[in-house]
N, C-alpha and C positions, 0 to 999 in steps of 0.2 A: 438481599442483592446477590445475584449469582456471580461467581468468580469466572472470569474469562479463561478459556483454554489458552495457554501460552502461545499456541500455534497461530492464533488469530492476529498476533502482532507482526507476523511475517519477518522476524528478525534474522532468519537464515534462508538460504535459497530453497531448501527443502520445505520450510514452513510457508514461504510465499507461494510455492507451487501448490501446496496443499490447499491454501486459502483461495487462490485463484480458481482452482478446479472446484472446490466446494461451493464457493459463492457465485461464480460466474459460469460454471460448466467446464468440463474437461476440454471441450473443443475450443475454448477461448484462451488456453494457456499460451500458445504460440503467438497469438495476437497481442496478448498482454505483455509478454516478454519483449516483443518488438517495440512496443510503446515505452516500456521501462528502460530500454536501451538508450532512449533519448535523454536520460538524466546526465547532466554534465559532470557532476561530482558525486557519483553513487556511493553511498555507504549503506551498510546493513540497516541502520536506523532510518535513513531517508527512504529507501526502497520499501521497508516495512511500513512506514507511515503512509506512503502512497496507497499501498494495498489495503491497509487498515481503514483509510478514509473513503476509499472508492465504494460507491453503492452499486456500480456496474462497470463494465469495461469502458463504456463511453465516458466515464468520469476520469479515466487515466490520463488522457492528454492534458487536460487542464491542471491536474495535480502535478504532472511532470513539469509543466510550464512554471507552476508556483515553486517547485523544488529548485528549478534553475534560476529563478529570479530572487526568491526569498526563502531559503531553506528553513530559517528559524520560524517563520510564520507557519510553514507546513508542520513542523514539529510541534509547535504550540497548539495547532488545531487538533493534532492527534492526541495530545495530552488532555485537552478539553473533552474530546469525545470519550476518552478512557475514564476521566473523572465523572462524567455524567452518566456513564454506563451505557 
């Protein structure tokens, strides 16, 4: 099993920028940041989980909504994804 690069978790602003640009394209960073700004109680862990779980930029609004309604479920989903590789 390969070890993930720590940047993939997006736990810092710099790592989130790197992951957004790597996975979605450099042109999507501003759009992604605008969507992430909708998180009611942003923490590094919640913002990182959103980016980690998103398959594309279009997934972000639903993940932000989940973070606002039930942040623990979001964090649990990120943990499951990490454990499953």
